[in-house]
C-alpha positions in Angstrom: 113.0 105.2 83.0 114.4 107.3 85.9 112.9 106.7 89.3 113.4 108.8 92.4 113.3 105.8 94.7 116.5 104.5 93.0 118.6 106.6 95.4 117.0 105.0 98.4 118.1 101.6 97.1 121.7 102.9 96.8 121.5 104.2 100.4 120.2 100.8 101.5 123.1 99.1 99.8 125.7 101.3 101.5 124.1 101.2 105.0 126.2 99.6 107.7 123.1 98.1 109.4 121.6 96.8 106.2 118.9 94.1 106.4 117.0 92.2 103.7 114.8 94.8 101.9 111.1 94.4 101.2 109.9 96.6 98.3 106.2 97.1 98.5 103.8 98.5 96.0 100.8 97.7 93.8 101.2 95.6 90.7 102.6 97.4 87.6 104.3 100.3 89.5 107.7 99.1 88.3 109.1 97.1 91.2 110.6 94.3 89.1 112.2 96.7 86.6 113.6 98.8 89.4 115.2 95.8 91.2 116.8 94.5 88.0 118.0 97.9 87.0 119.5 98.5 90.4 121.2 95.1 90.3 122.6 95.7 86.8 124.1 99.1 87.7 125.3 98.5 91.3 126.4 94.9 91.4 128.7 92.6 89.4 126.0 90.0 89.2 122.3 89.6 89.7 120.3 86.5 90.6 116.6 86.9 89.9 114.1 84.4 91.3 110.3 84.7 90.6 108.4 82.5 93.1 105.1 83.0 91.2 106.3 81.5 87.9 108.2 78.5 89.4 106.5 75.7 91.3 109.9 74.3 92.2 111.0 77.5 93.9 107.8 77.8 96.0 109.1 75.1 98.3 112.6 76.5 98.6 112.2 77.5 102.3 109.7 74.8 103.2 112.1 72.2 104.7 114.1 74.5 106.9 116.0 77.8 107.0 119.5 76.3 106.5 121.1 79.2 104.6 123.8 77.0 103.1 121.2 74.6 101.6 119.1 77.5 100.3 122.0 79.2 98.6 123.2 75.9 97.0 119.7 75.4 95.5 119.6 79.0 94.3 123.1 78.6 92.6 121.9 75.5 90.8 118.7 77.3 89.7 120.6 80.3 88.5 123.5 78.3 87.0 126.2 80.5 88.7 128.1 80.7 92.0 127.0 83.5 94.3 129.5 85.8 95.8 127.8 87.5 98.7 129.6 90.9 98.4 129.1 91.1 94.6 125.7 89.7 94.0 122.2 91.1 94.4 119.6 88.4 95.2 116.1 89.4 93.9 113.2 87.4 95.4 110.2 88.5 93.3 106.6 87.6 94.3 108.1 86.3 97.6 104.6 85.9 99.1 104.1 82.9 96.8 107.0 81.0 98.5 106.0 78.9 101.5 107.6 80.6 104.5 109.4 82.9 102.1 108.8 86.0 104.3 110.0 84.2 107.4 113.2 83.1 105.7 114.3 86.8 105.5 114.7 86.8 109.3 117.3 84.0 109.0 119.2 85.8 106.3 119.3 88.8 108.6 120.4 86.9 111.6 122.7 84.2 110.1 123.9 85.6 106.8 123.8 89.4 106.8 126.5 89.5 104.1 124.0 88.7 101.4 122.3 91.6 99.6 118.6 90.6 99.2 115.7 92.6 97.8 112.3 91.0 98.0 109.1 92.2 96.4 105.5 91.2 95.7 102.5 92.7 94.2 100.3 91.6 97.1 102.9 91.7 99.9 100.7 94.1 101.9 97.9 91.5 101.9 100.3 88.7 102.9 101.9 90.8 105.7 98.4 91.3 107.2 97.8 87.6 107.2 101.2 86.7 108.5 101.1 87.7 112.2 104.4 86.0 113.0 106.3 88.2 110.5 109.6 89.1 112.1 109.4 92.8 112.9 112.8 94.5 113.0 114.5 91.9 110.7 113.9 93.6 107.4 114.0 97.1 105.9 111.0 98.5 104.0 110.6 100.7 101.0 107.2 101.6 99.4 107.0 102.2 95.7 104.2 104.3 94.1 103.3 105.2 90.5 105.6 107.8 88.9 105.1 111.3 90.4 104.5 114.3 88.2 108.2 115.3 88.9 109.3 111.8 87.6 107.0 112.3 84.6 108.7 115.6 83.8 112.2 114.0 84.2 111.3 111.2 81.8 109.5 113.5 79.3 112.6 115.5 78.7 111.8 118.3 81.2 114.5 117.7 83.8 115.5 121.3 84.1 112.0 122.4 84.8 111.7 119.7 87.4 115.0 120.8 89.1 113.7 124.4 89.4 110.4 123.2 90.8 112.2 121.1 93.4 114.3 124.1 94.3 111.1 126.3 94.4 112.7 128.9 92.2 109.4 130.6 91.5 110.8 133.5 89.6 112.5 131.1 87.1 109.4 129.0 86.9 106.7 131.7 86.4 107.4 132.3 82.7 106.8 128.6 82.1 103.5 128.5 84.1 101.3 127.8 81.0 103.6 125.1 79.8 103.6 123.4 83.2 99.8 123.5 83.3 99.7 121.9 79.9 102.1 119.2 81.0 100.0 118.7 84.2 96.8 118.2 82.2 98.7 115.6 80.1 99.8 113.8 83.3 96.2 113.8 84.5 95.4 111.6 81.5 98.6 109.5 81.3 99.1 109.1 85.1 102.2 107.5 86.6 102.1 103.8 85.7 105.5 103.3 84.1 104.3 101.4 81.1 101.9 104.1 80.2 104.5 106.9 80.7 107.1 105.0 78.7 104.6 104.4 75.9 103.7 108.1 75.7 107.4 109.2 75.8 108.2 106.7 73.0 105.2 107.1 70.7 103.1 110.0 71.9 99.9 108.1 71.2 97.2 108.6 73.8 95.1 105.8 72.5 97.9 103.4 73.1 98.2 104.9 76.6 94.5 104.2 77.3 94.8 100.6 76.0 97.7 100.0 78.5 95.7 101.5 81.3 92.7 99.3 80.5 95.0 96.2 80.4 96.3 97.1 83.9 92.8 97.5 85.2 91.8 94.1 83.9 94.9 92.6 85.6 93.8 94.2 88.9 90.3 92.7 88.6 91.8 89.3 87.8 93.9 89.6 91.0 90.6 89.9 93.0 89.5 86.5 91.9 93.0 84.9 92.1 94.2 86.2 95.5 91.3 87.4 97.6 89.2 85.1 99.8 86.4 83.8 97.6 83.7 85.1 99.8 85.1 88.7 99.7 85.6 88.9 95.9 82.1 90.2 95.1 82.4 92.9 97.8 85.8 94.0 96.5 84.3 94.3 93.0 81.4 96.4 94.3 83.8 98.7 96.2 86.1 99.0 93.2 83.3 100.0 90.8 81.8 102.4 93.3 85.0 104.5 93.6 84.0 106.7 90.6 80.6 107.6 92.1 82.1 108.1 95.6 84.5 110.7 94.2 82.0 112.3 91.8 79.8 113.6 94.7 80.6 117.0 96.2 81.3 115.4 99.7 83.9 112.7 98.9 83.6 110.9 102.3 83.1 107.2 101.6 79.4 106.3 102.0 78.6 102.6 102.4 75.0 103.1 101.3 76.3 104.2 97.9 77.6 100.7 97.3 74.2 99.3 97.7 71.1 100.2 99.7 71.4 99.3 103.4 75.1 98.5 103.2 77.0 98.8 106.5 80.7 99.2 107.4 81.0 95.6 108.8 79.8 94.3 105.4 82.6 95.9 103.4 85.4 96.6 105.8 87.4 93.5 104.8 87.0 94.4 101.1 88.2 97.9 101.6 91.2 96.8 103.7 92.1 94.2 101.0 92.2 96.9 98.3 94.3 99.2 100.6 96.7 96.4 101.6 97.1 95.5 97.9 98.1 99.2 97.3 95.2 99.7 94.8 93.5 102.4 96.8 94.7 105.3 99.0 92.8 105.7 102.2 92.6 109.1 103.8 91.1 109.2 107.3 89.3 112.1 109.0 91.0 113.7 112.1 88.8 115.0 114.9 91.5 117.3 116.1 94.3 118.7 113.8 97.0 118.3 116.4 100.4 116.4 116.4 100.5 113.4 116.1 97.7 113.4 113.5 97.3 109.6 113.5 96.4 109.7 117.2 93.3 111.7 116.4 92.2 109.8 113.3 88.7 108.5 113.0 89.2 105.2 111.1 85.5 104.9 110.4 85.3 108.1 108.4 87.5 108.3 105.3 87.9 109.1 101.6 89.2 106.6 99.1 91.3 107.5 96.0 92.7 105.2 93.3 96.4 104.3 93.2 96.8 106.4 90.0 95.0 109.3 88.3 95.5 107.8 84.8 93.8 104.6 85.9 91.0 106.6 87.5 90.4 108.3 84.2 90.5 105.0 82.4 88.0 103.5 84.9 85.7 106.5 84.3 86.3 106.3 80.5 87.0 110.0 80.3 88.1 111.3 76.9 91.5 113.0 76.8 90.1 116.1 75.1 88.1 116.8 78.3 91.3 116.8 80.4 93.6 118.5 78.0 91.4 121.5 77.3 90.1 123.8 80.0 86.3 123.3 80.1 83.4 122.9 82.5 82.1 119.5 81.4 83.3 117.5 84.4 81.8 119.8 87.1 82.3 118.1 90.5 84.4 115.3 89.0 87.1 117.8 88.0 87.5 118.5 91.7 87.7 114.8 92.4 90.5 114.4 89.8 92.4 117.2 91.3 92.1 115.8 94.8 93.2 112.4 93.3 96.3 114.1 91.8 97.2 115.8 95.1 96.7 112.7 97.2 98.8 110.6 94.8 101.7 113.1 94.9 101.7 113.8 98.7 101.2 110.1 99.7 104.7 109.4 98.4 106.2 111.3 101.3 103.4 111.9 103.9 100.6 110.2 105.7 97.4 112.0 104.7 94.3 113.0 106.6 91.4 115.4 106.2 89.4 117.6 108.5 85.8 118.7 108.7 84.3 121.3 111.0 81.8 119.9 113.5 79.0 121.9 112.0 80.1 120.7 108.5 80.5 124.3 107.2 84.2 123.9 106.3 86.4 121.1 105.1 90.1 120.9 104.6 90.9 118.4 101.8 94.2 117.2 103.2 96.3 117.6 106.4 99.9 116.5 106.6 102.4 116.5 109.5 105.8 118.0 108.6 108.6 119.2 110.8 106.5 119.2 114.0 103.6 121.2 112.4 100.3 120.4 110.9 99.9 121.8 107.4 96.3 122.3 106.0 96.0 122.0 102.2 92.9 123.2 100.3 92.6 122.0 96.8 91.2 124.0 93.9 90.7 122.4 90.4 91.3 125.5 88.4 92.1 129.2 89.3 89.3 129.7 91.9 91.1 131.6 94.6 88.3 131.6 97.2 89.5 129.9 100.3 86.6 130.0 102.7 87.3 126.6 104.4 91.0 127.4 104.7 90.2 130.8 106.3 87.9 129.1 108.9 90.6 126.6 109.7 93.4 129.2 109.9 91.4 131.5 112.2 90.5 128.6 114.5 93.8 126.7 114.7 96.4 129.4 113.7 98.7 127.0 111.7 102.2 128.2 110.9 101.7 127.3 107.3 98.4 127.2 105.3 98.4 126.1 101.7 96.0 126.5 98.9 96.9 124.6 95.7 95.4 125.6 92.4 96.2 126.2 88.7 97.3 129.7 89.6 101.0 130.6 89.9 102.9 130.8 93.2 101.6 133.5 95.5 102.5 134.2 99.2 100.0 136.1 101.3 100.1 137.0 105.0 98.2 134.0 106.2 98.3 131.6 103.2 100.5 130.5 100.3 99.1 129.5 96.9 101.2 126.6 95.6 100.6 125.8 91.9 99.3 122.2 91.5 102.3 121.3 89.4 104.5 122.0 92.5 102.4 120.2 95.1 105.2 117.7 95.8 107.2 120.5 97.4 104.7 121.0 100.2 106.1 119.8 103.6 109.6 119.1 102.3 
């Protein structure tokens, strides 16, 4: 499988001020495969340590942070001598090692010659707990499910992907219907690497759904295994209310929809756990669409999306025929799926927000900050070209760029540009 983030790993390797690298991301997004593939291609040797599967390794850093001692133990464990300039050290599930995250500080300060990539499925949760984590002593990369562009690349459509990236609209337009068909297929398959690889190899959507369901079971098992026991029931309630939260016309997260009388303080920890684990994407409201957007964010008003559109469809048990054929069965949920897709694609490169008019007569689905401007993005599920909310926003705030994204081809107007959904990743780049 080809992953766009691979080039970022190569850049990290070649950087003069390189530090130990932490690769974050939800379980099953392909972190372990990527680290091993990177090591195989770019280094003479790879030493892979998984701290979740070895009780002996969990205490590797417990005694002290003597790098010489640590390396000697790793060499014995791996059965090979480590040459710092030729070896990639992979510390997988590092949050399971006692003081493992802290140890990276000492590699940075005392042994910067070692190439270290660390990862963990619940690193985000661990980082929130570990207030003494040495800021400035590690590099970070975040990994997400495969984007639609990555899906095209791995499905044998690399030339189409290249023209999309270059925004060669005249070349792309004759292939509009084909791209829409591929997009609907991605809506079902999503971007989890195992699901994409299965489809590329076998073309069996039932097998894809079985893989998605297995991943969802794994996530729910993680709730019980890793979350504080008193929070687990609340995490499950939030997780299973995601479908109903998105199915309503106003997709703002409503606590009362979890259960009658529920309040923010009752479920805040559960929501933060899911976000820190990378399982949900949190998009906050902004009171004022001005740079910097995060300074005007209302953290108490937000929308929640799942980490992956394929998993969302599996959670909702949606039949592939509904997605692959243009129909009206899903009504409001089709809009939710489209927003999920757009959020998932844009989140790879941008922090996301949304905006609502004070009188609630207009809402912009997403706002991003790019090149010192705020770009409003209105999302349409099909070819509906009405843009009432976007018009209200544009007249009030006069943005340099206003985007509507839909199933229609590229179209530039005086005040607004329609970007086809299959090209949404080009927005703000």
